[in-house]
N, C-alpha and C positions, 0 to 999 in steps of 0.2 A: 453291126448292130449293136448300138448301146445296149446294155443288161439293164432292164429295170427292175426294181423291187418286187413287182407282180411275177415277172419271169423267175425270179429266185424263189418266192413263195411256193409257184406251181412245182419248180424243180426240187424244193425240199419236201414236200408232200410226197412227190413222185419216189423220191429214195427212201423216205421213211416208210410208205407202204411197201416197197419191195423188200427192205431188211426186216422189217416186222413180219412179212407174211412167211419169210424163210425161216424164222424162229418158230413162229407157231405152225408151220409145214410138218413139223415132226409128229404132231398130235393127229391121229386118224379117228374120226367120229363115225358113228354109223346111224343110218336113218333106216331103220327097217333091215333089209338084206343089203342095202347100199353102203360102201366105206368109201370115204373121202378125206383127203387132207384137211385140216382145218384152216389152211391158206385159201382155199377156195372161196371163203367169205371175204377175204381182204385182197388177194392178189388181184383180181380184177379191177381194184382202183387204180393200180399202177399202170394199166392198160387204158383206163379212161383218161388218167392225166397225161398219159403218152399220146392220146388221141388229141388232147386238147393243146399240147405243144406243138404236135404236127400241123393241126388245122390253123392255128394262129400264126406260128414263129417259123414253120416249114421244116423240111426233113433235116436240113443242115444243123439247125438248132437241136433238133430232136434227137440227133445222132450224137451231139456232145453230151446232152443228158443220159442217153441210154449208156454210154460208155462211163460217165461219172458214176452211175448207179452201179454199174458191174464193178468199179473200182472201191466204191464205198462199201459194197457187199463183200468184197474180197478182203478189205482191210479188216471188217468185222469179224470174218471168220479166221483170220490171222490171230487177233486178238483174243479170241474165243480159244481158239488153239493154246495160245500161250497161258491162259488161265487154266486150261486144263492140265498142263503138265507141271505147273507150279506146285510144290509140295503143300497138301493141306495143312493147316494149324491142327494142332492135338484136340483141340475142342470142338473144330468144324466138322459135321457128320455127314455133310450133303456132297461129298465129293463124287460117289456113284451118281446120285442125281443130276448134278451138274454136266457130268460126262454123258448120260443118257440123254439128256436135251440138248447141250451145246457141243457135245463131243461127235460132229458130223463125221461120217464115213466117207472116204474118198469117192466112193460110188455115188453117194447122195449128192456130194458137192459137183462133181463132173455133170451129172445129170441136171441139176438146178443150174449152174451156169451156162451150160448147151443149150437147154429149153429156153432160158433167159434172152440170150442173145438172138437165136434164130427167130423166136416169137416176137420180139419187141421190134426188131428191124424189119420182119415181114409185115407187122402191123402197120408199122409207120409208112414203110413202100407202098401198101395197097391203099392206104388212106390219101396219102399225098398224089398218088397217080389218079385216083377215083375223083378227087378235088378237080384235077385239070379236066378230066372226062365230062364231069357232070357241070362244069362251069361254076362251081362253089355251092351248086344247088343240093338239096336233100342230104344235109349233114347227117341224118339217121342212117341212110343207106349206106355211106362211107364208114361210121364207127361200127355199126353192125357187121358188115361185109368184112372189114379188117379185123375185127375181133374174132370172126369165125375161122378166118383161116390163119391169123397169128397165133390165138389162143389154141387152135386145134394142133398145129405144130409143138408149140410149147408143152400141151398136155400130154401127147403121145411120147415125145422125148424125154420128158421128167417122169412121168408114171412108170413107163417101161424101164428106163434108165434106172430108177430108184428102187422099184418095188417088184419088178420082175422075179417071181420065184419065191416072194413072201407069202405066207398062208392065206392072207387076206386079199392077195391080188387077184383080180379077175378082169379080163377085157372090158366088162362092162363098167369098171371102174374108171376107165378112161372116158366112155363115153358120159357118163352121169357129170364126171369133173367137167368135161368141156361143156355140156348143156349147161351146168349150173352156172358157169362164167357166162354164156352168152345170155342167159336169162337177167343175170346181174346187169350187164351191159346194156341190154333193152329198157330194163327199168330205170337205168340211170340216164336215159337219153335226154328227160327234160333237164336234169342237172348239167349235163355236157353241154347243151344248147346255150342254157343261162350263164356258165362261167364262160365258153367261147365267145358270146355275143359281147358278154361285158369286157374281156380283155381286147376284142378287136376295137371296140369303141375308146376304151382307156388308152390302148397303146397306138391307136390310128394305123393299124396294120392287120394285112390279112393275106398272107403269102401263099404265092402259087409257086411250086416247083418246077417251072418250065425248063430252065438250063442248069438244074441241079445234078452233081454227080452222086449218083444214088449208090456207091460202093459203101459198106459198113467200115472200110478200112481207110478212108480218105482222110489226109494229115491237113485239110483246110480248116483253118481255124480262123481264118479272116472274117 
């Protein structure tokens, strides 16, 4: 498949949402007695654009973008770590603030990367399979169902891995985080429809993954 500028734009937005969400994810905000990572506002956008990639271009192309996002996020983390260990200038007073925000702990990184890989690939797999089962109808059912499963796995892996044992951690944090992501996906359904239909029309493509190898680790790049 020739890569169009539209595919590049969607990929860029996907990766930007992912990396930005991981930056703001260190902030925990509260609504009453509910504590949530700030990334709950932004991270679902990466799933929405992941849905669009799978719906229009298919699982194989989405798989490439998922791994691209993983690689870009890893590169960001490495660069942030190098920035942390560089000796601060005498007049620069924000070394501790930098370390607190961008000095990711190994636990947080492992939880984030594991949640991302499991959640994104599950989301894409469910959507692709449901597209075949529904014969391309009821996009809303595919996007919401794949989000319920993919975001559910992502949320459990990340919240438990990153925050279990923290003073603000409660099992309800997982539930509220998950429900917030599903709500955002549901509210964004008209947006998802509009973008997916626009891309299908402009790209003259609507991929069905009948013969796709669904392993996340396929080396097929043809």
